[in-house]
C-alpha atoms as one frame of an Amber mdcrd trajectory, in Angstrom:
protein
  14.175  58.221  50.349  15.394  58.183  53.994  19.040  56.754  54.585  19.090
  54.660  57.704  22.289  53.473  59.415  22.755  51.428  62.685  25.170  49.188
  64.478  24.865  45.694  65.981  27.524  43.548  67.788  28.766  40.045  66.768
  29.799  37.495  69.311  33.403  36.334  68.787  34.243  33.447  66.431  30.984
  33.756  64.621  32.368  35.999  61.597  32.146  33.322  58.953  28.770  31.867
  60.172  27.145  35.239  60.058  28.454  35.929  56.610  27.484  32.386  55.466
  23.766  32.817  56.838  23.472  36.086  55.088  24.759  34.748  51.751  21.882
  32.334  52.033  19.275  34.796  53.087  15.736  33.490  52.986  13.831  34.703
  49.815  10.830  35.399  51.873  12.625  37.521  54.283  14.091  39.720  51.246
  10.537  39.956  49.910   9.168  41.064  53.141  11.915  43.701  53.575  11.259
  45.145  49.986   7.718  45.077  50.703   8.248  47.302  53.765  10.288  49.736
  51.569  13.794  48.735  52.399  16.267  48.663  49.685  19.967  49.130  49.292
  20.742  47.313  52.482  24.206  46.469  53.279  26.050  45.181  56.369  29.692
  45.674  57.096  31.948  43.930  59.803  34.737  45.708  61.566  36.785  42.688
  62.382  38.707  44.288  65.265  35.613  45.204  67.298  33.023  42.724  65.926
  30.844  45.672  65.273  28.272  45.276  62.559  27.532  48.548  60.610  24.212
  48.444  58.514  22.941  50.884  56.022  19.715  50.868  54.286  17.438  53.056
  52.392  13.882  53.590  53.390  11.013  54.650  50.848   9.394  57.808  52.142
   6.134  55.852  52.952   8.048  52.740  54.261   6.568  50.412  56.913   9.738
  49.008  58.163   8.657  49.838  61.866   6.047  46.992  61.432   8.685  44.432
  60.562   9.342  43.261  64.172   5.762  42.099  64.164   6.104  39.814  61.200
   6.543  36.032  61.725   9.448  35.853  59.192  11.415  38.570  60.796  10.870
  37.044  64.104  11.970  33.510  62.783  15.110  35.237  61.273  15.969  36.873
  64.529  15.641  33.406  66.433  17.953  31.935  63.587  20.582  34.670  64.092
  20.373  34.998  67.856  23.241  32.625  68.561  25.572  34.701  66.687  25.112
  38.210  68.053  23.991  40.401  71.001  20.332  40.148  71.212  17.357  41.528
  73.379  15.022  39.117  75.264  12.867  38.852  72.356  15.857  37.728  70.143
  15.862  41.180  68.160  19.359  42.382  67.604  20.646  44.931  69.950  20.539
  48.171  67.555  22.282  51.458  68.162  20.961  54.024  65.740  23.526  56.345
  64.022  23.275  59.871  63.340  24.270  60.732  59.705  26.927  63.677  60.044
  28.040  63.752  56.377  26.636  62.678  53.015  27.615  63.293  49.558  26.067
  61.946  46.360
């Protein structure tokens, strides 16, 4: 199992809407993530900086690197693009984070 963490940035004033959309995450998106080996996926918000901190576990044989090519992920990105910093293809601007400590 691989632990993966990254950060993203929310645009001001979109905190409640970001949470609402994730509370209603599309079932087909959840299924696609699970099929790619993504589990235990959480996103946290720092309200002072609007930084989103994401953590997920990836199966050793995950295919998460293929998710950006799937239709459902591209549709989700378009659905979320108005709320956060995104790249020209609507993918979120993601900054990988290095694990410096872990305790089971």
